[in-house]
C-alpha positions as CSV (number, residue, x, y, z in Angstrom):
1,M,0.0,0.0,0.0
2,K,2.9,2.3,0.7
3,K,4.4,1.7,-2.7
4,L,1.1,2.4,-4.4
5,S,0.6,5.7,-2.7
6,L,4.2,6.7,-3.5
7,I,3.7,5.9,-7.2
8,I,0.4,7.9,-7.3
9,F,2.1,10.8,-5.6
10,T,5.0,10.7,-8.1
11,V,2.6,10.6,-11.1
12,F,0.7,13.6,-9.8
13,L,3.9,15.5,-9.0
14,N,5.2,14.9,-12.5
15,M,1.9,16.0,-14.0
16,A,2.1,19.2,-12.0
17,L,5.7,19.9,-12.8
18,F,5.8,19.1,-16.5
19,S,2.3,20.1,-17.6
20,C,2.5,23.2,-19.8
21,N,0.1,25.2,-21.9
22,P,2.2,26.4,-24.9
23,E,-0.6,28.7,-26.1
24,S,-0.4,30.8,-23.0
25,I,3.4,31.1,-23.4
26,V,3.1,32.2,-27.0
27,D,0.4,34.7,-26.2
28,E,2.6,36.4,-23.5
29,V,5.5,36.9,-25.9
30,I,5.4,40.2,-27.8
31,P,7.3,39.8,-31.1
32,Q,9.8,42.6,-31.8
33,A,11.3,43.5,-35.1
34,C,15.0,43.9,-35.4
35,C,16.5,47.2,-36.7
36,G,13.3,49.1,-37.0
37,D,9.6,48.4,-37.5
38,G,9.5,45.3,-39.6
39,G,12.2,46.5,-42.1
40,E,14.7,44.2,-43.7
41,I,17.7,43.1,-41.7
42,P,20.9,44.4,-43.3
43,P,23.5,41.8,-44.3
44,P,26.6,41.5,-42.0
45,D,29.8,43.3,-42.9
46,P,32.3,41.3,-45.0
47,P,35.2,39.8,-43.1
48,P,38.4,41.9,-43.2
49,T,41.0,40.7,-45.7
50,T,44.5,40.1,-44.3
51,P,47.6,40.5,-46.5
52,P,49.5,37.2,-47.1
53,T,52.5,36.7,-44.9
54,G,55.8,36.0,-46.6
55,N,57.2,32.9,-45.0
56,G,59.3,32.1,-48.0
57,G,57.4,28.9,-48.8
């Protein structure tokens, strides 16, 4: 009887901890645009070019 009550308690504890309503999380998040109000995101700057080193190879 002790094991059965422990199993039932564990099941209810897991249900309470891991139950989630994804719609409520999505509704709370306010989407924000980057770099202005819904404009295009500019491309990143090109990487800097380094001059070749003369190792005499």
